[in-house]
Each structure stands twice: as structure tokens, then as C-alpha cells.
C-alpha positions as a printed NumPy array, in Angstrom:
array([[ 11.497,   8.58 ,  53.033],
       [  9.672,   4.948,  52.632],
       [ 11.774,   3.747,  49.66 ],
       [ 15.313,   4.508,  51.315],
       [ 14.089,   2.758,  54.666],
       [ 13.425,  -0.426,  52.829],
       [ 16.61 ,  -0.276,  51.173],
       [ 18.761,   0.449,  53.592],
       [ 16.58 ,  -2.441,  56.179],
       [ 17.403,  -4.906,  52.647],
       [ 20.955,  -3.997,  51.986],
       [ 21.36 ,  -4.396,  56.624],
       [ 19.349,  -8.255,  56.157],
       [ 22.089,  -9.038,  53.387],
       [ 25.165,  -7.932,  55.049],
       [ 23.867,  -9.894,  58.216],
       [ 23.969, -12.789,  55.775],
       [ 20.408, -13.601,  55.365],
       [ 20.412, -15.493,  52.254],
       [ 16.923, -16.373,  49.6  ],
       [ 14.574, -13.862,  48.121],
       [ 13.876, -10.794,  50.658],
       [ 10.995,  -8.095,  50.469],
       [ 10.652,  -5.126,  52.467],
       [  7.088,  -3.211,  52.443],
       [  6.97 ,   0.194,  53.75 ],
       [  3.383,   1.589,  53.998],
       [  2.525,   5.427,  54.553],
       [ -0.041,   6.178,  56.938],
       [ -2.509,   9.058,  57.484],
       [ -4.77 ,  10.179,  60.377],
       [ -7.371,  12.152,  58.382],
       [-10.02 ,  14.307,  60.804],
       [-13.35 ,  12.727,  61.097],
       [-15.561,  15.442,  59.742],
       [-13.962,  14.489,  55.885],
       [-15.537,  12.679,  53.937],
       [-14.497,  10.961,  51.081],
       [-15.301,  12.633,  47.475],
       [-18.061,  11.661,  45.838],
       [-19.267,  12.483,  42.055],
       [-21.78 ,  15.   ,  41.704],
       [-25.055,  13.51 ,  40.831],
       [-26.914,  16.943,  41.962],
       [-25.76 ,  20.362,  40.465],
       [-27.821,  23.586,  39.803],
       [-29.956,  23.922,  37.983],
       [-28.233,  25.703,  35.103],
       [-25.934,  22.792,  34.813],
       [-26.26 ,  19.604,  33.278],
       [-23.528,  16.161,  32.786],
       [-23.325,  14.731,  29.32 ],
       [-21.551,  12.137,  26.958],
       [-20.46 ,  13.332,  23.721],
       [-19.904,  11.158,  20.32 ],
       [-17.56 ,  13.103,  18.159],
       [-16.67 ,  12.934,  14.419],
       [-14.968,  14.956,  13.243],
       [-14.579,  16.214,   9.676],
       [-11.817,  17.969,   6.849],
       [-13.382,  21.24 ,   7.368],
       [-13.205,  21.814,  11.068],
       [-10.866,  23.213,  13.063],
       [ -8.739,  20.661,  14.44 ],
       [ -9.097,  18.014,  11.431],
       [ -7.126,  14.684,  13.504],
       [ -8.597,  11.929,  15.442],
       [ -6.469,  12.135,  18.345],
       [ -8.052,   8.756,  19.259],
       [ -6.523,   6.927,  16.776],
       [ -3.841,   9.649,  15.324],
       [ -4.733,  10.478,  12.013],
       [ -5.258,  12.577,  10.104],
       [ -9.413,  13.024,   9.096],
       [-10.192,  13.739,   5.636],
       [-13.615,  12.877,   5.347],
       [-16.325,  15.191,   4.214],
       [-19.523,  17.219,   6.789],
       [-21.689,  14.718,   4.615],
       [-19.655,  11.898,   5.277],
       [-19.511,  12.619,   8.867],
       [-22.493,  13.243,   9.111],
       [-23.75 ,  10.819,   7.692],
       [-21.985,   8.71 ,  10.126],
       [-23.876,   9.868,  13.183],
       [-26.792,   9.437,  11.336],
       [-26.54 ,   5.935,  10.944],
       [-25.558,   5.297,  15.223],
       [-28.802,   7.372,  15.885],
       [-30.197,   4.97 ,  14.146],
       [-28.743,   2.291,  15.366],
       [-28.856,   3.538,  19.02 ],
       [-32.78 ,   4.016,  18.383],
       [-33.194,   0.253,  17.271],
       [-31.599,  -0.026,  20.884],
       [-34.172,   2.151,  22.643],
       [-31.679,   5.037,  23.556],
       [-33.618,   7.826,  21.839],
       [-36.896,   6.701,  24.49 ],
       [-35.73 ,   9.53 ,  26.784],
       [-36.114,   9.366,  30.531],
       [-39.132,   7.073,  30.816],
       [-36.903,   3.924,  30.243],
       [-37.773,   1.334,  32.991],
       [-34.336,  -0.283,  35.035],
       [-33.455,  -3.433,  32.224],
       [-34.04 ,  -1.131,  29.196],
       [-32.24 ,   1.699,  30.494],
       [-29.215,  -0.179,  31.29 ],
       [-29.044,  -1.867,  27.956],
       [-29.967,   0.793,  26.44 ],
       [-26.524,   2.99 ,  28.161],
       [-24.604,   0.246,  26.843],
       [-25.625,   0.74 ,  23.438],
       [-24.425,   4.72 ,  23.614],
       [-21.496,   3.084,  25.558],
       [-20.505,   1.209,  22.208],
       [-20.951,   3.755,  20.133],
       [-19.128,   6.043,  21.905],
       [-15.598,   3.615,  21.777],
       [-16.003,   2.684,  18.264],
       [-17.03 ,   6.035,  16.625],
       [-15.977,   9.132,  18.869],
       [-12.583,  10.872,  17.711],
       [-12.762,  12.483,  21.481],
       [-10.202,  11.518,  23.709],
       [-13.02 ,  11.157,  26.318],
       [-14.073,   8.333,  24.519],
       [-11.089,   6.297,  26.459],
       [-12.28 ,   6.904,  29.683],
       [-13.517,   3.993,  31.404],
       [-16.655,   2.084,  31.912],
       [-19.846,   4.827,  32.249],
       [-17.077,   7.614,  31.872],
       [-17.218,   7.538,  28.289],
       [-17.449,  10.091,  26.159],
       [-18.392,  12.43 ,  29.077],
       [-18.34 ,  16.065,  29.248],
       [-18.362,  16.626,  32.485],
       [-20.112,  19.599,  34.428],
       [-21.796,  21.696,  31.82 ],
       [-23.032,  25.439,  32.033],
       [-24.194,  27.431,  29.563],
       [-24.045,  30.692,  31.216],
       [-19.792,  30.152,  31.03 ],
       [-17.132,  29.747,  28.601],
       [-15.564,  25.859,  28.312],
       [-12.622,  24.948,  27.182],
       [-14.253,  21.201,  27.137],
       [-17.439,  22.368,  25.051],
       [-18.084,  24.92 ,  22.962],
       [-21.211,  26.952,  23.986],
       [-23.622,  25.12 ,  21.212],
       [-22.919,  22.146,  22.774],
       [-23.964,  23.076,  26.569],
       [-27.04 ,  25.302,  24.794],
       [-28.385,  21.958,  23.667],
       [-27.537,  19.828,  26.751],
       [-29.582,  21.891,  28.562],
       [-32.346,  22.048,  26.514],
       [-32.088,  17.812,  27.01 ],
       [-33.979,  15.81 ,  29.79 ],
       [-31.783,  13.258,  32.172],
       [-31.335,  10.006,  29.235],
       [-32.066,  11.871,  26.648],
       [-30.223,  12.072,  23.369],
       [-29.843,  14.726,  21.182],
       [-29.765,  15.303,  17.466],
       [-26.472,  15.55 ,  15.45 ],
       [-24.532,  19.517,  16.641],
       [-22.296,  21.024,  14.6  ],
       [-19.062,  22.818,  16.097],
       [-15.633,  23.997,  15.323],
       [-14.433,  20.818,  16.226],
       [-16.738,  18.487,  14.291],
       [-19.818,  17.055,  14.624],
       [-21.497,  15.41 ,  18.184],
       [-24.718,  13.8  ,  19.728],
       [-25.021,  14.291,  23.307],
       [-26.407,  11.92 ,  26.042],
       [-27.636,  13.955,  28.857],
       [-26.475,  12.082,  32.283],
       [-27.2  ,  14.328,  35.142]])
């Protein structure tokens, strides 16, 4: 009842003749057992699980030909969608993105930035709206389990990638994808 307590305190102050702007702040403090620690994102998973980011380009023949990010119907053909992703692959290759896990620290940082820029500019998946390095994140995938967020072909391709490696174009009923394994 913090909010109602603040309102009551301000009302009493005004009724007793207080002038000027009044502010009341309430804080709720809870104690947690010392054994609990704040949640941290998993960086390791079982050997069958992988974490990926992706770029999705939809086409008119896919299951949901609607770009939820830009809120418009998709009218391009699958060939046009493939052309767009081939251009992305060329640009990532030029940035050194396709070099895989052997990239040095500074190079890996600029490479990751290039993939993030492509996700934000092109991807038609709502995951592209996530902040920072989570743009395009599909989360943890396990090919032995059915996922709502990732069709089976994506999970199978993701397991075959090394960390920081970028896939070729992958076709699903949602459209065409490029994957990048992050863990």
C-alpha cells in the first residue's frame, strides 16, 4: 500500500498548510536469503543446446507473409528474398563475419556489430527489436525438442555451426534465414 500511503501523507501535509510543491516517495524493501543470487544469463548449456541469432526475410509464399516489424504485407518472391540475403552474406563476408571462431577480439567486436546492424536493417522478425547484442536472438535451441520460436530446420542447422559462425541461407515455412551461433 505504498502508493496510498504517499497520497495520504501528501493530503495531510496540504491540510496542515504546507505550501509549494510536495513530493512523497515510497520504497518497498524486501530481504532475500543470502544464498540466492541474481539471475545471470546462461553461457553454457547441454551439448545438444545452442544459442543463435538470426536474420529473417519473408516472402509471399511463406506461411505468414506479413512483416510484423514494419507492419506491412510482404509481396516479394522467394527469389527476391534470397537475393537480399545473398547481399547480406557478401557484406558480412567483407566485414569478416564469416571467418568463424578464430576471429581476434577487436575483429570479433566489429564483426558482431556488422551482424547486429544487418539484423536491425533487414530482419522481419520481432526478435530484431531486442536491444544490443540480443537483436535477432532465438534463445537456446535444442533440435531434439519442438520449438515454437524456431522451426526444426533452424535448430538442426544451428547445431552444426561453431560458435560465432554464420550459416548459409536456411529456408523454413516462415521465410529465409541466416543464423549466427552465439553459444
